[in-house]
C-alpha positions in Angstrom: 83.4 -3.7 250.3 84.1 -5.0 246.4 81.1 -6.8 246.6 79.2 -3.6 247.8 80.6 -1.8 244.8 79.4 -4.6 242.6 76.1 -4.4 244.0 76.0 -0.6 243.2 77.3 -0.9 239.9 74.5 -3.7 239.0 71.7 -1.9 240.7 72.8 1.4 238.5 72.9 -0.8 235.2 69.6 -2.0 236.1 68.0 1.4 237.0 69.9 2.5 233.2 68.1 -0.6 231.9 64.8 -0.1 233.3 64.8 4.0 232.2 65.8 2.5 228.6 62.6 0.5 228.7 60.5 3.3 229.8 61.6 5.6 227.2 61.5 2.7 224.5 57.6 1.9 225.9 56.9 5.7 225.4 57.9 6.0 222.4 56.2 3.1 221.3 53.1 4.6 222.3 53.5 8.0 220.6 54.4 6.0 217.3 51.0 4.2 217.9 49.4 7.1 218.5 50.8 8.8 215.7 50.0 5.8 213.1 46.7 6.0 214.4 45.8 9.2 214.0 47.7 8.9 210.3 45.7 5.8 209.4 41.9 7.6 210.4 42.6 10.6 208.7 43.6 9.2 205.1 41.3 7.9 202.9 43.3 6.3 200.3 43.6 2.7 202.0 40.2 1.4 203.6 41.7 -1.4 205.8 43.8 1.0 207.6 41.2 3.7 208.0 38.5 0.9 209.2 41.4 -0.9 211.4 43.8 1.6 212.3 47.5 0.6 213.3 46.6 -3.2 213.2 45.6 -2.7 209.5 49.0 -2.0 208.5 50.0 -5.7 209.6 48.2 -6.6 206.3 51.3 -5.4 204.2 53.6 -7.3 206.6 52.0 -10.6 206.2 51.4 -10.1 202.3 55.3 -9.5 202.1 56.4 -12.4 204.2 53.6 -14.4 202.9 55.9 -15.5 199.9 58.8 -16.4 201.9 56.6 -18.6 204.2 54.7 -20.4 201.3 58.3 -21.2 199.6 59.9 -22.7 202.6 57.1 -23.9 204.9 53.8 -24.7 203.4 53.8 -25.1 199.6 54.7 -29.2 198.8 57.5 -29.9 196.6 55.8 -29.9 193.0 53.4 -27.1 193.7 55.4 -23.5 193.5 55.5 -21.7 190.2 57.4 -20.7 188.0 59.6 -23.4 189.4 59.0 -26.1 192.2 61.2 -26.8 194.9 62.2 -30.3 193.6 62.9 -28.7 190.3 65.3 -25.8 191.8 66.6 -28.7 194.6 67.8 -30.9 191.2 69.5 -27.6 189.3 71.2 -26.7 193.1 72.8 -30.4 193.8 73.9 -31.0 190.1 75.4 -27.2 190.4 76.9 -28.3 193.9 77.8 -31.4 192.1 76.2 -33.6 194.6 74.7 -36.7 195.1 71.1 -36.4 193.0 69.7 -39.6 193.5 66.4 -40.1 195.5 64.9 -42.9 197.9 61.6 -44.5 198.6 59.8 -43.5 195.9 58.9 -40.6 193.4 56.7 -37.8 194.6 55.4 -36.9 191.0 52.0 -37.5 190.0 51.9 -39.4 187.0 48.3 -39.3 186.5 47.4 -35.3 185.1 46.9 -35.2 181.4 50.0 -33.9 179.5 52.4 -35.8 181.7 55.5 -37.0 179.9 56.5 -40.8 180.6 59.6 -41.9 178.5 59.4 -45.1 177.1 62.3 -47.3 178.6 63.9 -50.4 176.3 64.1 -54.1 177.4 67.4 -53.9 176.5 69.3 -50.7 177.7 72.0 -49.3 176.1 75.3 -50.6 177.7 78.0 -48.0 179.1 80.5 -49.8 177.2 78.1 -48.9 174.1 77.6 -45.3 174.7 78.5 -42.8 172.5 79.8 -39.2 172.7 77.1 -36.4 172.1 77.1 -35.9 168.5 78.3 -32.8 166.9 76.2 -30.7 165.1 77.0 -28.1 162.4 75.1 -24.9 162.2 75.2 -23.0 158.9 77.4 -25.7 157.2 77.5 -23.1 153.8 78.2 -20.3 155.8 82.1 -18.9 155.2 82.5 -19.8 158.9 80.0 -22.5 160.0 79.8 -23.7 163.7 80.2 -27.1 164.7 79.3 -28.1 168.6 78.8 -31.1 170.5 77.2 -29.2 173.0 73.8 -29.9 173.5 72.7 -27.5 177.0 73.4 -24.0 176.5 73.0 -20.6 177.9 70.0 -18.6 176.8 70.4 -14.8 176.3 70.6 -13.0 179.5 72.4 -9.1 178.8 74.9 -7.3 181.1 72.9 -4.7 182.5 70.0 -7.1 183.2 72.3 -9.2 185.0 75.2 -8.2 187.3 79.1 -8.1 185.9 79.8 -11.3 188.3 76.7 -13.2 187.1 78.3 -12.3 183.5 81.6 -13.4 184.7 80.7 -16.6 186.1 78.3 -17.7 183.3 81.0 -16.8 180.5 83.7 -18.6 182.6 81.5 -21.5 183.7 80.6 -21.8 179.7 84.4 -21.9 178.6 84.8 -24.6 181.3 81.9 -26.7 180.2 82.1 -26.4 176.5 78.3 -24.9 175.7 77.8 -21.6 174.5 76.6 -18.3 176.2 73.9 -16.2 174.4 74.6 -12.4 175.0 71.2 -11.3 175.5 70.3 -8.1 173.4 72.5 -6.1 175.5 75.5 -6.3 173.2 79.0 -7.8 174.0 81.0 -6.9 176.9 84.7 -7.6 178.2 83.4 -9.9 181.0 82.0 -12.3 178.0 85.3 -11.7 176.0 87.6 -12.1 178.8 86.3 -15.8 179.4 86.9 -17.4 176.2 83.6 -19.1 175.7 81.4 -19.4 172.8 79.2 -16.4 172.1 76.3 -16.3 170.1 75.5 -12.6 169.9 72.0 -11.7 170.1 70.4 -8.5 168.0 67.3 -7.1 169.7 64.9 -4.6 168.2 67.0 -1.7 169.4 70.1 -3.0 167.7 72.3 -2.8 170.6 76.3 -2.9 169.8 75.8 -3.0 166.2 73.5 0.1 165.9 74.8 3.8 164.2 73.9 7.0 166.1 70.0 6.6 164.7 69.4 3.2 166.0 69.7 1.6 162.2 71.6 -1.7 162.3 75.5 -1.1 161.1 77.4 -2.7 159.0 80.6 -2.0 160.2 80.0 -2.9 163.7 78.9 -6.3 162.6 82.2 -6.7 161.0 84.1 -5.5 163.7 82.2 -8.2 166.1 82.5 -10.9 163.1 86.4 -10.6 163.4 86.1 -11.7 167.1 86.6 -15.3 166.7 84.9 -16.1 170.1 81.1 -14.4 168.7 80.3 -18.0 166.6 76.5 -17.0 165.6 74.1 -14.3 165.6 70.8 -14.4 166.7 67.9 -11.9 165.7 65.4 -11.5 168.3 61.9 -11.2 167.3 60.3 -11.8 170.3 60.8 -13.1 174.1 58.8 -15.4 175.9 57.6 -13.7 178.8 56.9 -10.4 176.9 56.3 -10.9 173.3 55.3 -8.0 171.2 57.1 -5.7 174.2 60.1 -3.9 173.9 62.4 -3.4 177.0 63.1 -0.2 178.8 66.4 0.6 180.3 66.5 3.2 182.8 68.8 6.1 182.2 70.1 6.1 185.6 71.2 2.2 184.6 72.8 3.7 181.6 76.4 4.1 183.2 79.3 4.9 180.6 80.4 1.1 180.6 76.7 0.0 179.4 76.5 3.3 177.0 79.6 2.1 175.5 78.6 -1.4 174.8 75.2 -1.0 173.8 76.4 2.0 171.5 73.9 4.6 173.3 73.9 7.9 175.1 74.9 8.2 178.4 72.1 8.8 181.3 69.4 9.0 179.0 66.2 6.3 179.0 66.7 3.7 176.2 63.7 2.1 174.6 63.6 -0.8 172.6 60.8 -1.0 169.8 58.2 -3.6 170.1 59.6 -5.1 167.1 62.3 -4.8 164.6 61.4 -1.6 162.5 63.1 -2.8 159.6 61.3 -6.3 159.2 57.8 -6.1 158.3 57.2 -9.2 156.3 59.1 -12.9 156.0 60.6 -11.6 152.9 62.2 -8.5 155.1 63.0 -11.2 157.7 65.2 -13.7 155.1 66.7 -10.4 153.6 67.7 -9.3 156.9 69.4 -12.8 157.8 70.9 -13.4 154.3 72.3 -9.2 155.0 73.9 -10.3 158.6 75.4 -13.5 157.0 77.2 -12.0 154.1 78.4 -9.0 156.7 79.8 -11.6 159.3 80.1 -15.0 157.3 78.8 -16.7 160.3 75.1 -18.6 161.0 72.6 -16.4 161.5 69.0 -17.4 162.8 66.4 -15.9 164.5 64.4 -16.1 168.3 60.4 -16.1 168.4 57.4 -16.7 170.6 55.3 -18.8 168.5 51.4 -17.2 168.8 49.9 -16.9 165.4 51.7 -19.6 163.2 50.5 -18.7 159.9 53.6 -16.6 159.1 55.5 -20.0 159.4 53.6 -21.6 156.7 54.8 -18.3 154.6 58.0 -17.9 155.6 59.0 -22.0 155.0 57.0 -21.5 151.6 59.1 -18.7 150.7 62.3 -20.2 151.6 61.3 -22.9 149.1 61.3 -20.3 146.5 64.1 -18.4 147.0 66.1 -21.8 147.8 67.6 -23.4 151.3 70.6 -21.2 151.1 68.2 -18.1 151.8 66.9 -19.9 155.2 68.0 -19.1 158.6 70.9 -21.4 159.9 68.7 -21.9 163.3 65.2 -20.8 164.6 65.1 -20.9 168.4 61.8 -21.4 169.8 60.7 -19.6 173.1 57.9 -20.7 175.3 55.4 -18.3 176.4 56.4 -19.3 179.9 59.9 -18.1 179.7 61.2 -15.6 181.8 62.6 -11.8 181.8 63.7 -9.3 184.3 60.2 -7.1 184.0 57.0 -7.7 181.9 53.5 -7.0 182.2 51.4 -9.5 183.7 49.2 -9.5 180.9 51.9 -10.8 178.6 53.5 -12.7 180.9 50.2 -14.7 182.0 48.5 -14.8 178.3 50.5 -14.2 175.5 51.9 -16.9 173.3 52.2 -20.7 173.0 54.0 -22.7 175.6 56.9 -24.7 174.2 55.2 -28.1 174.6 52.4 -26.9 172.1 55.2 -24.7 169.5 58.2 -26.9 169.6 56.3 -29.9 168.0 54.6 -27.3 165.9 57.5 -25.9 164.4 59.2 -29.1 163.8 56.4 -30.6 162.1 56.4 -27.6 159.8 60.0 -27.9 158.8 59.6 -31.7 158.4 57.1 -30.7 156.1 58.9 -28.3 154.1 61.9 -30.4 153.7 64.0 -27.9 156.0 64.5 -29.7 159.1 68.4 -31.0 158.3 69.0 -27.2 156.6 67.6 -25.2 160.0 68.8 -26.2 163.5 65.8 -25.9 166.0 66.8 -24.6 169.5 64.3 -25.1 172.5 64.1 -22.4 175.0 62.0 -21.4 177.7 61.6 -23.1 181.2 63.5 -26.4 180.4 65.5 -27.0 183.0 65.6 -30.5 184.6 66.9 -34.1 182.3 63.8 -34.7 181.5 62.4 -31.6 180.1 65.6 -31.2 177.9 65.4 -35.1 176.8 61.5 -34.1 175.9 62.6 -31.5 173.6 65.3 -33.6 171.9 62.4 -36.1 171.3 60.0 -34.2 169.6 62.8 -32.3 167.4 65.6 -29.6 169.0 69.1 -30.0 168.1 70.0 -27.7 171.1 68.3 -26.6 174.5 69.1 -23.3 175.9 67.9 -22.1 179.3 68.4 -18.6 181.3 66.5 -19.5 184.7 68.2 -22.6 185.1 71.3 -20.9 185.0 70.5 -18.7 187.3 69.4 -21.3 190.0 72.9 -22.4 189.4 74.4 -19.3 190.3 72.2 -19.4 193.4 69.1 -17.6 192.9 66.8 -18.3 195.3 63.6 -17.5 193.2 63.2 -14.5 195.3 61.3 -12.6 192.4 63.0 -9.3 192.9 64.6 -9.2 189.5 63.1 -6.1 188.6 64.2 -4.3 191.8 67.5 -4.0 191.9 67.2 -5.7 195.1 68.4 -9.1 194.1 69.8 -11.0 197.4 71.8 -13.3 195.5 73.7 -10.5 193.5 72.4 -11.7 190.3 70.1 -9.3 188.8 71.2 -6.0 191.0 74.1 -3.4 190.4 74.1 -2.6 194.0 77.8 -3.3 194.9 77.0 -4.7 198.5 74.8 -7.3 197.2 77.0 -8.4 194.3 79.9 -8.9 197.0 77.9 -12.2 197.7 78.4 -13.7 193.8 82.3 -14.9 193.7 82.6 -15.7 190.1 85.3 -18.1 190.7 83.1 -20.5 192.7 79.9 -20.3 190.6 81.4 -20.5 187.5 82.3 -24.1 188.6 78.8 -24.5 189.5 77.4 -23.7 186.3 80.0 -26.2 184.7 78.7 -28.9 187.0 75.5 -27.9 186.0 76.3 -28.6 182.5 77.8 -31.8 182.9 75.6 -33.1 185.3 72.7 -32.2 182.8 74.1 -34.0 179.6 74.9 -37.0 182.1 71.4 -37.5 183.1 69.9 -36.6 179.6 72.1 -39.5 178.5 71.1 -41.5 181.5 67.4 -41.4 180.1 68.8 -42.0 176.4 70.3 -45.4 177.5 67.3 -46.4 179.1 65.7 -45.8 176.0 67.9 -48.1 174.0 69.7 -45.6 172.1 73.6 -44.3 172.3 73.5 -41.0 172.8 71.0 -38.0 173.5 70.6 -37.0 169.9 69.0 -39.9 168.8 65.9 -39.7 170.8 62.8 -39.4 168.6 59.0 -39.2 169.9 58.6 -42.5 170.0 60.7 -42.8 173.2 58.2 -40.7 174.8 54.2 -40.6 175.8 52.0 -38.2 176.8 48.9 -38.9 179.7 45.9 -38.3 178.1 42.5 -37.2 180.0 41.3 -40.9 180.7 44.5 -41.6 182.3 45.9 -43.5 179.3 49.1 -42.5 177.8 49.7 -42.4 174.0 53.3 -42.1 172.2 54.3 -38.3 171.1 55.2 -40.4 167.6 51.2 -40.3 167.6 50.5 -37.4 169.4 52.7 -35.2 167.1 52.2 -37.1 164.0 51.4 -34.3 161.0 48.0 -34.6 160.8 47.1 -33.7 164.5 49.5 -30.5 164.9 47.8 -27.5 163.1 46.8 -28.3 159.7 47.3 -25.5 157.0 44.7 -23.5 155.9 43.9 -23.9 152.4 44.4 -20.2 151.7 45.9 -17.3 153.7 46.1 -14.0 153.3 49.7 -12.2 152.8 51.1 -11.9 155.9 52.3 -7.9 157.1 53.0 -6.6 160.1 49.6 -6.8 161.8 48.4 -10.0 160.5 47.5 -12.7 163.1 46.5 -15.4 161.2 46.9 -19.0 162.8 
């Protein structure tokens, strides 16, 4: 009898399942008919009108294409903006895993522009290696900044990235001894609670240091300067992925907390000007740097993407006229292939010079004007592996900063959703559900690991080149492959007469001058 009852239950279950299948098929047929009618009736999409229902799969494949290329079809060194080999090195460094590889390099050494380091026949022994040398920025300031840090965290604003991301970066910076740039969104409690050294970035909207009219406030500068963690101030003239474009913070993102930090009204769109309205010439720039330095007593510099470069000649000449005390304490050079949360493709793809051209150009100009020792040079923009950092040191950088490298250390998978509030790793989203995946305590350790392993491997390159520590690297320690397959020393490649020569005469540079 029990068996009969079981059979009855099974039969009923199968009948129910069959009924559900029939209902599902009917619903599917209805949906297909509705989509068919909708597709042949609409006129906006030719593919859907000509191939109703089936044409919709185009959008599915387009969306999934990026995923499949990244994980299944692209070779290790093919992807942009960062290939799998680069990302994998950062992931392993951040997790403190073995970063050695076997059998042979997958890097093609023949393309023009390839950098090769020159190994020494008698490399530096571990017992002879030295600690990374300390550098003092703004030695004549009331409160100069001295640091051993080599590799630091570039500007990412609270608002552009999430609260747990800021907490992880700041805590990791404190653990590793590097500095953290606040980005132009002001300084938050999550920056300060970490104890990390901070560089306060002043963007075109003067977030965090603006008065009610959006002008720079000396009183707010003094309040920030009183915080011992804020070690330097950086005027942002332009950013790698969008030079000449200001940011837009939608009103829905301007919460009470964000508004208080940025000194703007709650719930209103905040549009940053595409340049500082009060800086229209190199003279204005030097005046503003001196004003901030006098008010804060701390080192002040500026960040810029280099495009037209005639203004640099005028800037350095004006510094010589005023005296070295008028010089910025540092210059941050951002690359045209730098990163951002959102930018017009026309700017991201076509505007500005890449760091491989702009950094040696600026370093040479500083040398030519006798200002290299006075003005520290910071390189930024797509430098996330030891070889790239070592190259920057070779051609004149005193420090290197990175933003996207540290995003990878936090777990970024290059989903390219930074501008959509749907970041799957919780880094660039304010969706609490997605932020839950980012544990600041764990990720801060990975940030610190990334810094430590980066400095270690840059040191390995330096020792192989025969110097005791990374800051002793010079352009003679690397070569660049030319079109004919031969390589030439960077010492010759970046000789002063081979970098852009100054013009005999130049017009006075004002706002709209694009002289090169």
